[in-house]
C-alpha positions in Angstrom: 29.6 -19.1 -10.8 31.6 -21.3 -13.3 33.2 -23.5 -10.7 34.8 -20.9 -8.6 33.6 -18.8 -5.0 32.9 -15.3 -6.3 33.4 -12.7 -3.8 31.0 -9.7 -3.4 31.0 -6.7 -1.3 28.1 -4.6 -0.2 29.0 -0.8 0.6 26.8 1.3 2.5 27.1 4.4 4.4 26.4 3.6 8.2 25.1 0.7 10.3 22.2 2.5 11.8 19.1 0.8 12.2 17.0 1.6 8.7 15.2 -0.2 6.0 18.0 -0.4 3.7 21.1 -1.4 6.0 18.6 -4.3 7.6 17.6 -5.5 4.0 21.5 -5.3 2.8 22.7 -7.7 6.1 19.7 -10.2 5.3 20.4 -10.3 1.8 24.5 -11.0 2.3 23.3 -13.6 4.9 20.9 -15.3 2.7 24.1 -15.0 -0.1 26.6 -16.8 2.2 24.6 -20.0 2.2 25.7 -20.7 -1.6 28.7 -22.8 -1.8 29.9 -20.4 -5.1 29.2 -16.9 -3.4 31.1 -15.1 -0.2 29.5 -11.7 0.6 31.0 -9.2 2.7 30.0 -5.7 3.9 32.0 -2.3 3.8 30.5 -0.1 6.3 32.2 4.0 4.9 31.3 5.6 8.8 31.5 3.7 12.0 28.1 4.6 13.3 25.1 2.7 14.1 23.6 -0.1 16.1 23.7 -2.9 13.5 27.4 -4.3 14.0 26.3 -6.6 16.6 23.6 -8.0 13.9 26.1 -8.2 11.4 28.6 -10.1 13.7 26.1 -12.5 14.6 25.1 -13.3 11.1 28.9 -14.1 10.5 29.4 -11.7 7.5 33.1 -10.3 7.0 32.7 -6.4 7.6 35.3 -3.6 7.1 34.8 -0.2 8.7 36.3 2.6 6.7 35.7 5.6 9.5 34.8 8.4 7.2 33.7 11.6 9.2 31.0 12.9 6.8 29.7 12.6 3.1 32.8 15.2 2.7 35.5 13.5 3.7 38.7 13.8 1.6 40.9 11.5 3.8 43.4 10.0 1.6 44.6 7.0 4.1 41.1 6.1 4.3 40.2 5.8 0.8 43.3 4.0 0.0 42.1 1.7 2.8 38.8 1.7 1.0 40.6 0.9 -2.5 42.8 -1.9 -1.0 39.4 -3.5 0.4 37.4 -3.6 -2.9 40.4 -5.1 -4.9 39.8 -7.9 -2.9 36.5 -9.0 -4.1 35.3 -9.9 -7.5 32.3 -7.7 -7.7 31.3 -4.3 -5.5 27.8 -3.6 -4.7 27.1 0.0 -3.9 24.2 0.9 -2.0 24.7 4.7 -1.5 26.1 7.0 -3.7 29.2 9.0 -2.5 31.4 10.3 -5.2 34.8 9.3 -4.2 33.6 6.1 -2.9 32.5 5.3 -6.7 35.8 6.5 -7.6 37.7 4.1 -5.6 34.9 1.4 -7.2 35.9 2.5 -10.5 39.6 2.3 -10.0 39.7 -1.1 -8.5 38.6 -2.3 -11.4 36.1 -4.6 -10.4 32.7 -5.2 -11.8 29.9 -2.5 -10.0 26.4 -3.2 -9.1 24.6 0.0 -7.9 21.1 -0.1 -6.2 19.1 2.9 -6.6 16.9 2.4 -3.0 15.0 5.7 -4.1 16.6 8.6 -2.0 16.2 10.7 -4.6 17.0 14.5 -3.7 14.1 16.0 -5.3 11.6 14.4 -3.1 13.0 15.5 0.3 14.4 19.1 1.7 16.8 20.6 -0.7 20.4 20.9 0.1 23.0 23.5 -1.6 25.1 20.4 -2.9 22.2 18.5 -4.4 22.4 19.8 -8.0 26.1 18.8 -8.1 25.7 15.5 -6.7 23.2 14.7 -8.8 25.5 15.8 -11.9 28.3 13.8 -10.8 26.2 10.4 -10.0 24.4 11.1 -13.5 27.9 11.0 -14.9 28.6 7.9 -13.0 25.9 5.8 -13.9 25.9 6.9 -17.4 29.8 6.9 -18.5 30.8 4.0 -16.6 30.3 0.2 -16.8 27.9 0.0 -13.9 24.9 -2.4 -13.8 22.3 -0.5 -12.0 19.2 -2.1 -10.1 15.9 -0.3 -8.5 13.8 -1.7 -6.2 10.8 -0.6 -7.9 9.8 0.2 -11.4 8.7 3.8 -9.8 12.2 4.2 -8.9 13.7 3.2 -12.2 11.5 5.3 -13.9 12.6 8.1 -11.5 16.4 7.6 -11.9 15.7 7.5 -15.4 14.4 10.7 -15.4 16.6 12.6 -13.0 19.8 11.0 -14.4 19.1 10.2 -17.9 20.6 6.6 -18.0 18.6 5.8 -20.9 19.4 1.9 -22.3 22.0 1.6 -19.6 22.0 -2.3 -18.2 19.9 -1.8 -15.5 17.2 -4.4 -13.8 14.2 -3.9 -11.4 15.0 -6.6 -8.6 12.2 -5.8 -5.9 13.3 -5.7 -2.1 12.1 -8.7 0.0 11.8 -9.3 3.9 12.9 -12.5 5.9 10.8 -15.5 6.4 10.2 -14.2 9.8 8.2 -11.6 8.2 9.5 -8.4 9.3 12.7 -6.6 8.7 12.9 -4.9 12.0 13.6 -2.0 13.9 15.0 -1.3 17.7 13.1 0.7 20.5 10.7 -0.5 23.0 9.3 -4.1 23.4 6.0 -3.0 24.4 4.0 -0.8 22.0 1.6 -0.2 24.5 -1.5 -0.7 22.5 -4.7 -1.0 23.6 -6.4 -4.5 23.4 -9.9 -4.0 23.8 -11.9 -6.4 21.8 -14.2 -4.2 20.1 -12.0 -1.2 19.5 -11.0 -1.0 15.7 -7.5 0.1 15.3 -5.9 1.4 12.4 -1.7 2.3 12.3 1.4 3.0 10.8 4.7 2.2 11.3 7.0 5.2 10.1 9.8 7.4 10.9 8.3 10.5 11.9 10.3 13.0 9.1 8.6 15.0 6.8 8.8 12.7 3.6 6.8 10.4 5.8 3.7 12.5 5.2 2.2 11.2 8.6 0.4 14.3 8.7 -1.9 13.0 5.9 -2.6 10.0 8.2 -3.9 12.1 10.9 -5.9 14.6 8.8 -7.9 11.7 7.2 -8.5 10.0 10.4 -10.0 13.4 11.3 -12.5 13.0 8.3 -13.2 9.6 9.4 -16.8 8.6 11.2 -15.8 6.1 13.7 -13.3 8.0 15.7 -15.0 7.1 18.7 -14.7 3.7 18.3 -11.3 3.6 16.8 -7.4 4.3 17.9 -4.8 5.7 15.6 -1.5 3.8 16.3 1.1 5.8 15.1 4.3 3.4 16.1 7.7 5.2 15.2 10.2 8.2 16.1 11.8 11.3 14.7 11.9 14.9 14.3 8.2 15.6 13.5 6.6 13.8 16.5 6.0 17.2 18.5 4.4 18.9 15.7 2.3 15.7 14.9 1.2 15.6 18.3 0.1 19.4 18.2 -1.6 18.6 14.9 -3.4 15.9 16.7 -4.3 18.4 19.6 -5.5 21.1 17.2 -7.9 18.8 15.8 -9.2 17.2 19.3 -7.8 14.0 18.7 -5.4 13.7 21.5 -7.4 11.0 23.2 -7.8 9.0 20.3 -4.2 9.0 18.9 -1.2 7.0 20.3 2.4 7.6 19.5 4.3 4.7 20.8 7.9 5.6 20.0 9.9 3.1 18.3 9.3 -0.4 18.7 11.7 -3.3 18.5 9.4 -5.8 17.3 7.0 -4.6 14.9 5.3 -8.0 14.9 4.1 -6.5 18.1 2.0 -3.8 16.6 1.2 -5.8 12.9 -0.6 -8.3 14.8 -3.1 -5.9 16.9 -3.9 -3.5 13.8 -7.0 -4.2 12.0 -5.7 -2.0 9.1 -2.5 -0.8 8.0 -1.8 2.7 6.1 0.9 3.6 4.4 1.0 7.8 4.2 4.1 8.6 2.4 4.6 10.0 -1.0 7.3 8.9 -3.7 8.3 5.8 -1.3 10.6 3.9 -3.8 9.3 0.8 -2.1 7.8 0.6 0.9 8.8 -2.6 3.3 6.5 -1.8 5.8 3.8 -2.1 3.1 5.0 -6.2 2.6 5.6 -6.8 6.2 1.7 -5.7 6.8 0.5 -8.2 3.8 2.4 -10.7 5.5 0.3 -10.4 8.7 -2.9 -10.5 6.5 -3.7 -7.0 6.9 -5.2 -4.7 4.4 -2.8 -1.7 3.5 -4.3 1.5 2.4 -2.1 4.3 0.4 -2.4 7.2 -1.5 -2.1 7.1 -5.4 1.4 8.6 -5.3 3.0 6.3 -2.7 5.3 5.5 -5.6 6.6 1.8 -5.4 4.5 0.8 -2.8 1.7 1.2 -5.4 3.0 -1.4 -7.3 2.8 -3.9 -4.4 -0.9 -3.3 -3.4 -2.0 -2.5 -6.8 -1.3 -6.4 -7.5 -3.7 -7.2 -4.6 -6.1 -4.9 -3.8 -6.3 -1.5 -6.2 -9.6 -0.2 -4.4 -7.0 0.4 -1.4 -4.9 3.3 -3.4 -7.2 6.4 -2.8 -6.6 10.0 -4.1 -6.7 12.4 -1.4 -7.6 12.3 2.5 -11.5 12.3 1.8 -10.9 9.1 -0.3 -8.9 7.2 2.8 -11.3 8.4 5.5 -13.9 6.9 3.4 -11.7 3.7 2.6 -11.2 3.4 6.5 -14.8 3.8 7.1 -15.4 0.5 4.8 -13.3 -1.5 6.7 -14.5 -0.4 9.8 -18.1 -1.5 8.6 -16.9 -4.6 7.4 -14.3 -5.5 10.0 -15.9 -9.3 10.6 -14.6 -9.8 6.9 -11.4 -8.7 7.1 -9.8 -11.9 7.7 -11.5 -13.3 4.5 -8.5 -11.7 2.3 -5.7 -12.7 5.0 -4.6 -15.7 3.0 -4.8 -13.6 -0.4 -2.6 -10.6 1.5 -0.1 -13.3 3.1 0.4 -15.1 -0.7 1.2 -11.6 -2.0 3.9 -10.7 0.5 5.4 -14.1 0.0 6.4 -12.8 -3.6 9.0 -10.4 -1.4 10.9 -12.2 0.5 14.8 -12.2 1.0 15.1 -15.7 -0.6 13.3 -14.5 -4.2 15.5 -11.1 -4.2 18.7 -13.1 -3.6 18.5 -15.5 -6.4 17.6 -12.5 -9.0 20.7 -10.7 -7.7 22.3 -13.9 -8.0 21.4 -14.3 -11.2 22.5 -10.5 -12.2 25.9 -11.3 -10.8 26.2 -14.2 -13.3 25.3 -12.2 -16.0 27.8 -9.1 -15.2 30.5 -11.6 -14.5 30.1 -13.6 -17.7 
């Protein structure tokens, strides 16, 4: 960038395993392959399993050690400010009022990536109205370049924060060339491999916002349950409740809860069809991962940014309700010998959402900001 090395620091909350954390680590590693860009990471809370991955990627990492999102430690925020001033550009991936204030006080250019963790789509907290108000002021009143990982996220943020015509851009997320963003847990998902068993599945945190109960409800309306298995890979606070739902519908022997899996490829490779039951997803990395394995992806029309991915390849797989999902699953069971015919097109679609493409688009955004 204009003959010099530009230093950018990515700031996010913890190093816990999650889609956004893995995404940012992949992005920073890709950026460090450039001769004119040096990317570092700043983690606000000393928590998580991904520090080893950051170190292995050779990414400079700073840890602030905040105790919570309500921390007001002067010494730690002074440390944060000192670190931010060492860089040319600050790329924020989470909103925290004092972190945003330190970014402003640093005098550096700021990019804020809205990854779609909107309070209006999750269980409400008493602090949400105040935090939304403060985030809106930060985005509207200060020279912040905003990026969104889908047009759905852009529209939602504009409605919530009234950002209007601020400098903003949609930059879709990307997955590594290996095909997946990764998770931690068991190596062996324990999925049955019988040749004539039709396997429907999802990979998800078992939390309220992921709406896995809709997938179980759809499966209960699906006519070929006796020759199929529903695979639910992941863990979370609703695991017991979802098991109870399956039992109440007499589906206990047709649904497998694997728990967390270390290598999602072990799941994707065994599935016939992948389902994303979430609503209001900002993007949906698992959708791209499943497509990269040539698998059909089914989702509901209220799936948010994930709809933008599937609409460009198989819009008929976007359904309105559980009955519609059951009928679409039946279609694929009845035509399972033809699923492989569309695999190449699905993989080509996934190739549009790679880390390399995402990195190039951020690079162009950085150049524009630093002019």
